[in-house]
N, C-alpha and C positions, 0 to 999 in steps of 0.2 A: 280081324276078319271084317270085311266090308259087305253090307247087305244093301243092294240097290232096289229101287222100287219097281223096276221093270227089267226085262231081259236085256243083256248086253249083246253087242254085235259079235257074231261068232266068226272065227277064222275061216271056217268052211264057206260061210256066206261071202266073205271077201274074195276067196279063191274062185268061187262060182261066178262072182260078178265080173271078174276079168277073163274068165275062160269059157263062159257059156252064153248062149243066146236064150232069151226068154220070149216066148210067144204068149201074149195075153189073150185069153178067150173071155170076153166080157159077157158071154151067154145072153146077150141082148137085153139084160136087165140093169146093168151097171152104167153109170157115168162116173168118170174119174176127174178129180180135182186135186190141187195141191194140198188143201186143208179142208177139214170137215166144215168149217164156217163158210167156205166158198160154196160148198154143195148146198148148204142151207140157204144162203143168199140167192143162189141161182134158182132154186125151187120157188122161193117166195116171190122173186121178181117176175116169175112166169105165171103167177096166179092172176095177173091182171086186176090188181087191187083197186077198189074204189077209194075215194078220198077219206071216208069215215071207217074203212075196214081196219081191223086190229088183229095183230098177231099176239096170241096169249102165251106167255112163257112162265115156267116155274121161277119163283124168286130164288130158289136154291139152284143157281146156275152160274155159268162163267160169263163175265161181262164182255170179254173180247169176242164172244160168239154173237152177242146181240148188237154190239156197236156198229157193225157194218149195216145192219137193218135200220138202226136209228139214223145213221148218217145219210142214208138214202131217202129219208123222210117218211119211213114206214112207222105207223103207229104201233107201239109195243106196250103191252100191259102185263101185269104179273098176278099169279095166284100162288097161294101157299101150298106146301105139300102136307101130307099126313105124317103121323109118327112112324109109319111103316115105309115112308118115302114114296108113297103113291100120290097121284094127283088128287087134290081135294075136290071131288066132283060137285059137292054142294056149293062151294065157293065159285066154281066155274059156271054152274047154272045161274047163280046170282049175277055174275058179270055178264053173261050172255043176254040177260034180260035188259041190260043197260047199254051194251055196246054191240056193234056189228062185228062178229068174230069171223075172220076168214080162215084162220088156221090156229091150231093149238099144238104146242111142242110138249112132248112128255119124254122123260129121261129114264132109261133103264140104268139106274145109278150103280156104279162100281161093277158093272158086268152082270148083275143079277137081273134076270128076265122077270118083268112085272106082268101080272095079269091085268090087261087093259081093256077087258071085254066091256066093262061098264061105260068107260069114256068113249070107247069105239062105237058103241050103240048110240050114245048121245050125239056124237059127231055125225054119224050117218043119218040120223033122224033130222038133224038141223042143217045138213049140207055144209058142214065145217070140215076142212082138211085136217087130218091127224098126222103129225110128223113124229116119228119115233127116233129118238136120239140114242144111238148105240156107240157114241164116241168113246165111252169108257171100256168097251170090249168088242172089237171086231169079231172075235171068235164066238161070242154070244149071238151076234147078228146073223151069221151065215146059216145057222141051222134052225131058225125059228120062223114061223109064218108071220105075215104082216097082220097086226091089229088095225093099223092105220093105212094111209095112202102111200107113204114112202118111209124108208129107213135111211138114216145118215150115220156114217161112222168115220172115225179118224184113227188110222193105223198108228200114228205117232204116239198115241196114248199107251200102247201096249207092246209095240215092236220097235226095234232100232232102225227106223227109216226117217229120211229127211222130209218126206211128204206122203200123203195118202188119204185124201178126202174121198169118200165114196157116197154116191146117191143111188139108192136101189129102189126100184118100183116093180110091181108085178107085171105091168103092161109091157108087152114085147115091143121093142123099138125096131124100126125098119133100118135097113142098110147097116146092119151091125154084124160083124163076124170077127173071127180070130185075126189078130194083127200083131205085128212087131212094133211096139211103141218107139217113137223117136226118143232117143236117150237124152236125159238131162245129165250127161256124164260128169260135167264139172261140178254141179251141185252134189251129186252122189259122191264124187271123189273127195270133196271138202268134208262132207259128212262122215265118210269112212275115216279120214285122217283124225278128225276131232274125236270120234268114238274109239278109235284104237288107242289114243292117248288116255282116254278115260278108263279103258279096259286095263291098260298096263298099270295105271295108278291104283286101280282096285286090286289087281293081282299082287301088287307090292304093299297092300294094306295101307295105302295113303288115304286118309279121310278127306273126301271132297264134299262132305255134307255138313261141315261144321258151321258155327255161327257166322263167320266172316263170309263164307261162300253163299250161305242162305241170304244174308243181308244184301250182298252184291246182286244176286239173282233177282230178288224182289225189287231192288232199286232200278235195275236195268229194265225190268218188265214194266214198271210204272212209267218210266221215261219213254219207253217204246210205245206204250199205249197212248200216251198224251200226244206224241208227235205223229202218230199214224193217221193218215187221211183215208178213212175207210170209204168215203164217198167215191173214191177212184178204184176201189178194190175190184179185181176181175171177178166176174161171176160166170165165166164160160168154162166148160170142160177143157181140160188141158190137152194140147196136142203133143206136148213133150212130157214124157212120164218117167218116173224113177225106175230104173232097172231093179234096184233093191226092193221096191214096193211090189213090182211085178213078180219077183221071185217068191215073195210071201203069199200073194194072192193065188198063185198057181200051185203052191205046195199044199195039197189037200191033207196030207198026213200031219202037217204042222198044226193045223187047227184042232184035230182030234187029240193029239198028244198034249197040246197046251191046255185044252179044256180039262182033260182027265187029271193032269198033274196039278193045275191051279186049284181044282176042287179038292184034291187030296191035301194040299198045303193049307188051304183055307180051313178045312175041317180039323186038321191037326192043331192049328193055333186056337181055334174055337174051343176045342176039347181040353186044351192044356193051360190056357191062361186063366189063372185063379187068383186074382188080385183084388183086394178090397177097393170098392169104389168104381170098378170097371164093369160095365154091362154091355150087352150086345143087342143089335137089332134082331128082330124075330126072324132070322134067316138061317137057322141051323139046318133046315132042309130047303132045297130050292130046285127049280127046274133042272132036269138032267142036261139041258143044253146051255146052262149058264156057265160062263167061264169067268170066275171072279177076278177082277182087276186087283183088288186089295181086300183085306179084312177090316171093316169099319168097327171101331170100338167107341163106346160113349164114356167120356171121362171129364169130370168138371175142371181138371187142370190139363186139358188137352194140349194147350200151347206150351206149357212148361215141360210136359213129357215129350212133346215133339222135339223141343230144343235139346233135351237130355239125350234122347235116342240118337239124334243126328250127331251130337258130339261124340257118340260112341260108334259112329260109322254105320248107323242104320237109317236108311232114307225113308223114315216115316214122314207124313206130311198132313196138313189140313187143307181140304179142298172146299170151295174155290180159293180160300185164303185171300191174298191181296186182290184177286180178280172178282171178288164177290160184288154184285151190284149194291150200291148204297142202300137201296130199299130193303135188301135182304139182311142188313146188319142192324139197322136202327129203327125201322118201322115196326111198331107194335102190332100192326095188322097181319104180320107174318110170324107168329110165335114159333112154329115148328122150324121154319127156315132160320130164324134168329138163333134158336137153340142149337141146331146142328152146325151152323157156321162157327159156333164158339166151342162146342163140346164133342165134335166128332173127329177122332184121330184115325188115320188110315195106315194100316200096316202092310208091308210087302208080303205077297204070297204067290208070286209068279212061278212058272214052271221050272226055272233054273235053280231055285232055292232047294238046298238039301236040308236034312234034319238038323245038321249042325248050325245052319243059318237060322232056322226057326227057333231052335233052343236058345240061340244068342238073343233073339228078340224077346223071348219069354224071360230070360235071365235078367236082361237089362231093365225090363219093365218092373221086375220084382225089386231090383236094386233101387230104382227110383222111388218106389213105394216105401221101401225100408228107410231110405234117407229122409224122405218127407216126414215119416212118423218120428224119426229121431229129432227132427227140428221142432217138433211140437212140445 
């Protein structure tokens, strides 16, 4: 039995792709991009930054998201998170006394909606833009009000789509109405082919998450990031959009069903994992609009358990892993970030998982713990 970290492409989705038309109603609040990092870059470039202006980013972040900013010559600085994965407001205030902050990025980690009222008040008082990053869960984004100025999401993190960066703001944009997107048919078609292969491999219980595939994925990612010239990356909303993505955005029932089922699976794992050495973030109760992307567990041998679970066909992972900024791995000024980069393991809990999948996760975690104790 294979347990993936996010939902797989459904056959009905493929059928609808070829046999239906999708009109996307952007409701005058959305701008669409190929990736979430494109949406971020577009927003920041339109802030008309001055030479000394700085974008403040959590050190617990994905490097590929901030490289486009750095390659455009934008000043980026980091702050540490708290133990509860909230922004460290005291540290942010200290940095603001030393640097001219134009914007602060905060992350709703792993789809759990954070209370950002404190930092929202601080930003409003000091004329600093607050950017809310919902990349870990689009479904969490669509039902909550803005604390900040904009929300950014990436559908690729939770849905089987080739692209899907979204920039949302409360201000109504002019000349915006329902329209039929120009189709990126070839891109979507290649994505469907690749994902159907993955789906059939999973259906036939072929493990695609073992050590060799994990190493290859990380190697290719590092090579890709080194060769990528982010200074030329497009920061304009796309004129050609994925029909797969449009189908998801327009399916209102999908959001509510995903939210409810992912919450249920999250709670099941939380209530039934009872293994020595494993602890949880203080998130047994969360906002009713939170759609958890994963269940984060704290474990001092997170990397070893990750490798073991993946060898058993369970797509557990460590985030941001190979894409962590260097400053978030080795710099002692970021103790919480350093700790979570090394000790936070993410377990699948998406809406397609059934009780048998969740029990497999719990069983294999218990087996790892038993084997570890036998080696002592």
